[in-house]
Backbone as CSV, one residue per row, in Angstrom:
resi,resn,N_x,N_y,N_z,CA_x,CA_y,CA_z,C_x,C_y,C_z
1,MET,-75.683,32.965,-55.896,-74.424,33.286,-55.273,-74.066,32.204,-54.290
2,SER,-72.828,31.923,-54.287,-72.369,30.928,-53.339,-71.815,31.631,-52.107
3,ALA,-71.955,30.944,-51.000,-71.458,31.520,-49.746,-69.935,31.493,-49.763
4,ALA,-69.340,32.503,-49.193,-67.878,32.578,-49.123,-67.372,31.549,-48.131
5,SER,-66.267,30.897,-48.478,-65.703,29.920,-47.553,-65.107,30.659,-46.368
6,PRO,-65.057,30.005,-45.213,-64.520,30.672,-44.026,-63.049,31.033,-44.215
7,GLN,-62.376,30.406,-45.168,-60.971,30.694,-45.349,-60.743,31.673,-46.486
8,GLY,-61.794,32.155,-47.080,-61.662,33.140,-48.148,-60.971,32.543,-49.348
9,ASN,-60.048,33.253,-49.900,-59.314,32.808,-51.073,-57.973,32.209,-50.675
10,ALA,-57.973,31.307,-49.750,-56.720,30.735,-49.257,-56.079,29.865,-50.326
11,SER,-54.779,29.950,-50.459,-53.994,29.113,-51.350,-52.588,29.055,-50.770
12,PRO,-51.717,28.182,-51.324,-50.362,28.116,-50.775,-49.644,29.455,-50.813
13,SER,-49.931,30.271,-51.825,-49.265,31.577,-51.887,-50.015,32.635,-51.098
14,ASN,-51.244,32.307,-50.698,-52.064,33.248,-49.947,-52.680,32.494,-48.771
15,PRO,-51.915,32.244,-47.656,-52.437,31.461,-46.538,-53.593,32.171,-45.848
16,PRO,-54.442,31.404,-45.170,-55.562,32.025,-44.451,-55.035,32.874,-43.305
17,PRO,-55.806,33.811,-42.861,-55.361,34.657,-41.746,-55.220,33.824,-40.478
18,ALA,-54.255,34.186,-39.641,-54.006,33.477,-38.378,-55.203,33.610,-37.465
19,GLN,-55.478,32.553,-36.729,-56.578,32.595,-35.775,-56.115,33.325,-34.529
20,PRO,-56.961,34.163,-33.973,-56.563,34.896,-32.770,-56.236,33.925,-31.627
21,GLY,-55.127,34.180,-30.926,-54.746,33.390,-29.760,-53.926,32.167,-30.093
22,LEU,-53.735,31.825,-31.393,-52.979,30.638,-31.758,-51.531,30.751,-31.313
23,GLU,-50.946,31.938,-31.468,-49.554,32.117,-31.046,-49.434,31.895,-29.537
24,HIS,-50.418,32.384,-28.788,-50.399,32.221,-27.334,-50.463,30.740,-26.952
25,ARG,-51.335,29.956,-27.648,-51.453,28.535,-27.348,-50.159,27.800,-27.657
26,ALA,-49.499,28.135,-28.746,-48.247,27.478,-29.097,-47.175,27.786,-28.060
27,SER,-47.080,29.045,-27.643,-46.044,29.380,-26.667,-46.360,28.790,-25.294
28,SER,-47.638,28.683,-24.926,-47.969,28.079,-23.634,-47.685,26.585,-23.653
29,GLY,-47.799,25.932,-24.820,-47.435,24.512,-24.947,-45.953,24.313,-24.708
30,VAL,-45.131,25.229,-25.211,-43.682,25.155,-25.001,-43.370,25.338,-23.521
31,VAL,-44.064,26.270,-22.884,-43.855,26.515,-21.453,-44.248,25.272,-20.649
32,ARG,-45.369,24.642,-21.007,-45.792,23.424,-20.308,-44.749,22.318,-20.457
33,LEU,-44.228,22.151,-21.661,-43.216,21.137,-21.901,-41.975,21.402,-21.052
34,ALA,-41.553,22.645,-20.978,-40.387,23.004,-20.171,-40.639,22.715,-18.698
35,LEU,-41.847,23.006,-18.211,-42.186,22.719,-16.811,-42.180,21.219,-16.538
36,ILE,-42.742,20.451,-17.469,-42.777,18.996,-17.298,-41.356,18.440,-17.255
37,LEU,-40.500,18.890,-18.165,-39.113,18.426,-18.172,-38.387,18.814,-16.889
38,GLY,-38.696,19.990,-16.367,-38.089,20.422,-15.110,-38.495,19.534,-13.958
39,VAL,-39.774,19.157,-13.892,-40.256,18.266,-12.832,-39.615,16.890,-12.976
40,VAL,-39.546,16.374,-14.208,-38.913,15.080,-14.434,-37.460,15.123,-13.977
41,ALA,-36.762,16.211,-14.275,-35.358,16.342,-13.876,-35.218,16.312,-12.361
42,LEU,-36.137,16.952,-11.648,-36.079,16.947,-10.191,-36.376,15.564,-9.622
43,VAL,-37.380,14.893,-10.207,-37.751,13.568,-9.722,-36.626,12.571,-9.962
44,LEU,-36.002,12.645,-11.122,-34.925,11.716,-11.451,-33.576,12.164,-10.919
45,GLY,-33.540,13.273,-10.283,-32.269,13.776,-9.773,-31.345,14.228,-10.876
46,GLY,-31.909,14.581,-12.000,-31.103,15.070,-13.108,-30.525,13.962,-13.957
47,ALA,-30.791,12.720,-13.625,-30.208,11.608,-14.368,-30.654,11.648,-15.819
48,GLY,-29.726,11.520,-16.703,-30.031,11.453,-18.124,-30.304,12.787,-18.769
49,LEU,-30.332,13.858,-18.003,-30.617,15.165,-18.578,-29.412,16.090,-18.475
50,GLY,-28.309,15.580,-18.010,-27.106,16.392,-17.896,-27.164,17.398,-16.764
51,ILE,-28.064,17.200,-15.830,-28.213,18.121,-14.706,-27.652,17.441,-13.463
52,ALA,-26.747,18.082,-12.809,-26.162,17.500,-11.600,-26.790,18.140,-10.366
53,LEU,-27.517,17.349,-9.611,-28.091,17.808,-8.355,-27.284,17.145,-7.247
54,THR,-26.561,17.927,-6.485,-25.653,17.348,-5.498,-26.051,17.735,-4.088
55,HIS,-27.044,17.046,-3.590,-27.436,17.241,-2.203,-27.440,15.869,-1.549
56,ALA,-26.348,15.529,-0.902,-26.229,14.226,-0.259,-26.572,14.356,1.215
57,GLY,-27.293,13.375,1.695,-27.629,13.355,3.109,-26.493,12.776,3.926
58,ALA,-26.699,12.699,5.214,-25.690,12.145,6.113,-25.572,10.642,5.880
59,THR,-24.385,10.107,6.070,-24.158,8.678,5.923,-24.705,7.957,7.146
60,GLY,-25.517,6.942,6.893,-26.117,6.183,7.980,-25.238,5.031,8.419
61,ALA,-25.680,4.348,9.440,-24.947,3.192,9.960,-25.037,2.045,8.961
62,LYS,-23.999,1.214,8.914,-23.990,0.065,8.014,-25.066,-0.914,8.463
63,GLY,-25.874,-1.330,7.509,-26.937,-2.277,7.797,-26.454,-3.713,7.702
64,ALA,-27.341,-4.623,8.037,-27.015,-6.050,7.956,-26.945,-6.475,6.494
65,ASP,-26.204,-7.544,6.221,-26.130,-8.095,4.877,-27.526,-8.487,4.409
66,ALA,-27.742,-8.412,3.094,-29.042,-8.769,2.530,-29.376,-10.230,2.821
67,THR,-28.406,-11.091,2.685,-28.608,-12.489,3.063,-27.361,-12.988,3.775
68,ASN,-27.570,-13.771,4.772,-26.437,-14.379,5.447,-26.583,-15.892,5.464
69,LEU,-27.496,-16.404,4.645,-27.710,-17.845,4.544,-27.625,-18.248,3.072
70,TRP,-26.726,-19.170,2.787,-26.617,-19.676,1.422,-25.958,-21.044,1.438
71,ALA,-26.120,-21.769,0.334,-25.539,-23.111,0.246,-25.231,-23.460,-1.204
72,ILE,-24.171,-24.230,-1.381,-23.861,-24.852,-2.665,-23.910,-26.353,-2.411
73,VAL,-24.783,-27.036,-3.145,-25.021,-28.462,-2.923,-24.705,-29.206,-4.221
74,ASN,-23.985,-30.322,-4.127,-23.658,-31.061,-5.353,-24.811,-31.982,-5.754
75,ALA,-24.642,-32.671,-6.872,-25.710,-33.483,-7.447,-26.131,-34.650,-6.561
76,THR,-25.252,-35.087,-5.660,-25.604,-36.204,-4.771,-26.196,-35.740,-3.443
77,GLY,-26.333,-34.409,-3.269,-26.938,-33.888,-2.044,-25.952,-33.550,-0.957
78,VAL,-24.666,-33.460,-1.296,-23.646,-33.117,-0.308,-23.433,-31.605,-0.303
79,LEU,-23.416,-31.019,0.885,-23.165,-29.586,1.034,-21.688,-29.319,0.742
80,LEU,-21.412,-28.525,-0.308,-20.035,-28.208,-0.686,-19.526,-26.968,0.021
81,ALA,-20.379,-25.989,0.198,-20.007,-24.732,0.847,-21.291,-24.043,1.276
82,GLY,-21.139,-23.083,2.178,-22.316,-22.346,2.591,-22.049,-21.486,3.802
83,LYS,-23.022,-20.680,4.110,-22.987,-19.853,5.318,-24.308,-20.074,6.029
84,GLY,-24.236,-20.544,7.253,-25.442,-20.854,8.009,-26.084,-22.158,7.574
85,ALA,-25.461,-22.861,6.625,-26.000,-24.127,6.132,-25.545,-25.275,7.025
86,SER,-26.366,-26.306,7.116,-26.101,-27.452,7.983,-25.920,-28.709,7.138
87,SER,-24.719,-29.286,7.182,-24.466,-30.505,6.401,-25.268,-31.688,6.943
88,SER,-25.578,-31.685,8.236,-26.325,-32.807,8.805,-27.789,-32.824,8.348
89,LEU,-28.321,-31.678,7.929,-29.711,-31.617,7.456,-29.806,-31.577,5.926
90,THR,-28.670,-31.545,5.228,-28.677,-31.434,3.773,-28.512,-32.818,3.162
91,GLU,-29.441,-33.180,2.241,-29.396,-34.513,1.651,-30.220,-34.584,0.370
92,SER,-29.951,-35.637,-0.407,-30.773,-35.943,-1.573,-31.982,-36.738,-1.089
93,LEU,-33.153,-36.411,-1.639,-34.382,-37.121,-1.260,-34.861,-38.039,-2.385
94,GLY,-34.101,-38.090,-3.465,-34.492,-38.875,-4.642,-34.087,-38.115,-5.893
95,LEU,-34.447,-38.611,-7.047,-34.060,-38.007,-8.317,-34.552,-36.559,-8.409
96,GLY,-33.604,-35.612,-8.392,-33.918,-34.193,-8.527,-34.548,-33.552,-7.301
97,LEU,-34.584,-34.255,-6.178,-35.219,-33.746,-4.953,-34.180,-33.622,-3.842
98,TYR,-34.181,-32.483,-3.169,-33.176,-32.223,-2.137,-33.791,-31.525,-0.935
99,GLN,-33.145,-31.711,0.206,-33.420,-30.947,1.413,-32.120,-30.240,1.767
100,VAL,-32.194,-28.926,1.959,-31.010,-28.150,2.348,-31.285,-27.568,3.720
101,GLY,-30.454,-27.953,4.701,-30.658,-27.531,6.084,-29.861,-26.289,6.439
102,PHE,-30.383,-25.553,7.424,-29.726,-24.343,7.923,-29.723,-24.366,9.437
103,ASP,-28.955,-23.455,10.029,-28.810,-23.443,11.484,-29.863,-22.578,12.177
104,GLN,-30.947,-22.299,11.495,-32.048,-21.525,12.079,-33.332,-21.842,11.329
105,ASN,-34.444,-21.431,11.892,-35.748,-21.616,11.264,-35.822,-20.733,10.010
106,VAL,-36.068,-21.346,8.863,-36.152,-20.610,7.595,-37.533,-20.763,6.949
107,SER,-38.488,-21.232,7.724,-39.817,-21.526,7.158,-40.567,-20.283,6.682
108,ALA,-40.238,-19.107,7.196,-40.934,-17.885,6.789,-40.043,-16.993,5.919
109,CYS,-38.978,-17.560,5.353,-38.026,-16.783,4.557,-38.357,-16.886,3.065
110,ILE,-37.562,-16.225,2.261,-37.680,-16.270,0.806,-36.449,-16.989,0.275
111,TYR,-36.644,-17.831,-0.755,-35.559,-18.652,-1.283,-35.396,-18.407,-2.776
112,THR,-34.174,-18.521,-3.238,-33.911,-18.484,-4.678,-32.718,-19.377,-4.956
113,GLY,-32.726,-20.000,-6.131,-31.637,-20.908,-6.448,-31.313,-20.916,-7.930
114,THR,-30.113,-21.389,-8.230,-29.636,-21.527,-9.597,-28.992,-22.892,-9.731
115,GLY,-29.384,-23.621,-10.750,-28.804,-24.932,-10.972,-28.059,-24.973,-12.286
116,TYR,-27.109,-25.878,-12.382,-26.338,-25.985,-13.615,-25.702,-27.356,-13.727
117,ILE,-25.456,-27.736,-14.971,-24.748,-28.975,-15.265,-23.615,-28.608,-16.208
118,GLY,-22.388,-28.847,-15.808,-21.234,-28.608,-16.675,-21.212,-27.233,-17.300
119,THR,-21.613,-27.139,-18.554,-21.553,-25.874,-19.294,-22.869,-25.102,-19.190
120,TYR,-23.466,-25.135,-18.054,-24.679,-24.361,-17.747,-25.867,-24.747,-18.629
121,ILE,-26.162,-26.031,-18.665,-27.382,-26.490,-19.308,-28.539,-25.925,-18.487
122,PRO,-29.547,-25.327,-19.126,-30.636,-24.683,-18.369,-31.373,-25.668,-17.456
123,LEU,-31.524,-25.267,-16.229,-32.267,-26.059,-15.251,-33.304,-25.175,-14.584
124,THR,-34.346,-25.805,-14.076,-35.375,-25.101,-13.313,-35.336,-25.613,-11.888
125,LEU,-35.311,-24.685,-10.951,-35.377,-25.057,-9.533,-36.687,-24.560,-8.956
126,VAL,-37.376,-25.445,-8.277,-38.557,-25.068,-7.505,-38.119,-25.157,-6.052
127,VAL,-38.228,-24.059,-5.324,-37.763,-24.028,-3.935,-38.901,-23.587,-3.031
128,GLY,-38.906,-24.109,-1.817,-39.942,-23.743,-0.861,-39.616,-24.292,0.508
129,PRO,-40.431,-23.964,1.492,-40.184,-24.474,2.846,-40.327,-26.002,2.859
130,ARG,-39.527,-26.651,3.655,-39.577,-28.118,3.778,-40.630,-28.477,4.811
131,SER,-41.645,-29.166,4.376,-42.746,-29.545,5.256,-42.234,-30.373,6.436
132,GLY,-42.550,-29.938,7.642,-42.179,-30.662,8.854,-40.753,-30.428,9.328
133,VAL,-39.950,-29.652,8.558,-38.568,-29.376,8.956,-38.350,-27.863,8.818
134,PRO,-38.626,-27.097,9.878,-38.563,-25.634,9.771,-37.167,-25.068,9.495
135,ASP,-36.119,-25.863,9.723,-34.750,-25.398,9.484,-34.233,-25.823,8.104
136,ALA,-35.132,-26.206,7.200,-34.686,-26.701,5.896,-35.538,-26.144,4.764
137,VAL,-34.942,-26.188,3.568,-35.595,-25.752,2.332,-35.697,-26.968,1.417
138,PHE,-36.844,-27.096,0.747,-37.036,-28.163,-0.236,-36.636,-27.620,-1.608
139,VAL,-35.883,-28.419,-2.376,-35.454,-28.025,-3.719,-35.778,-29.151,-4.684
140,GLN,-36.446,-28.802,-5.785,-36.730,-29.754,-6.859,-36.038,-29.249,-8.112
141,VAL,-35.235,-30.086,-8.762,-34.463,-29.686,-9.940,-34.973,-30.444,-11.160
142,SER,-35.199,-29.710,-12.258,-35.585,-30.350,-13.520,-34.870,-29.667,-14.678
143,ASP,-34.729,-30.408,-15.788,-34.055,-29.840,-16.949,-35.050,-29.091,-17.834
144,ASP,-34.586,-28.642,-19.000,-35.441,-27.826,-19.866,-36.590,-28.613,-20.492
145,THR,-36.596,-29.937,-20.366,-37.726,-30.731,-20.850,-38.731,-31.005,-19.735
146,GLY,-38.382,-30.639,-18.503,-39.247,-30.879,-17.354,-38.916,-32.158,-16.602
147,ALA,-37.913,-32.901,-17.094,-37.522,-34.151,-16.432,-36.688,-33.859,-15.188
148,ALA,-36.941,-34.610,-14.132,-36.165,-34.466,-12.885,-34.707,-34.781,-13.172
149,ARG,-33.796,-33.967,-12.580,-32.360,-34.150,-12.783,-31.625,-33.984,-11.474
150,ASN,-30.644,-34.830,-11.246,-29.706,-34.586,-10.153,-28.663,-33.614,-10.689
151,ALA,-28.472,-32.516,-10.001,-27.533,-31.500,-10.477,-27.072,-30.629,-9.315
152,GLN,-25.885,-30.076,-9.469,-25.381,-29.122,-8.476,-26.210,-27.851,-8.561
153,PHE,-26.408,-27.196,-7.403,-27.154,-25.930,-7.390,-26.673,-25.039,-6.258
154,ASP,-27.000,-23.767,-6.400,-26.732,-22.746,-5.375,-28.080,-22.299,-4.829
155,LEU,-28.135,-22.048,-3.549,-29.373,-21.632,-2.892,-29.072,-20.441,-1.982
156,ALA,-29.890,-19.408,-2.072,-29.784,-18.250,-1.165,-31.095,-18.114,-0.410
157,VAL,-31.000,-17.753,0.851,-32.179,-17.624,1.710,-32.180,-16.201,2.280
158,PHE,-33.303,-15.513,2.113,-33.466,-14.143,2.592,-34.525,-14.142,3.688
159,CYS,-34.118,-13.784,4.904,-35.047,-13.774,6.041,-35.301,-12.353,6.535
């Protein structure tokens, strides 16, 4: 005699008997999913779920601008425009090398720049504090091949 299989005579027309508690596990999974979605909705403020949570706090005082120092420098090192920028400290230092001066110490600030030639040929700018000149930023410009290029650029300083 062969031992009976745990599923008996199960077939597509005669499915095995349901396991006790399976319905409970399936419904608790649905409940867990609903709870998780509810928490996500609260964390995201209802964004993307069609839920509008409208609890606005009091309006605070206007803060300072994110940056108040910036410069636009042409390919020859001349300051074209800027805020807080100093034309007397701004100059070309050689092929693709520039010093951009400001009216305050910027040695501990963060810098970012964008360079372009005519129709926005890709350029890379390396920016950093100017050694020995705390009121200036050093800028190195190169093209997509890595060759130094004289080019107009924009510089923003965040202090």
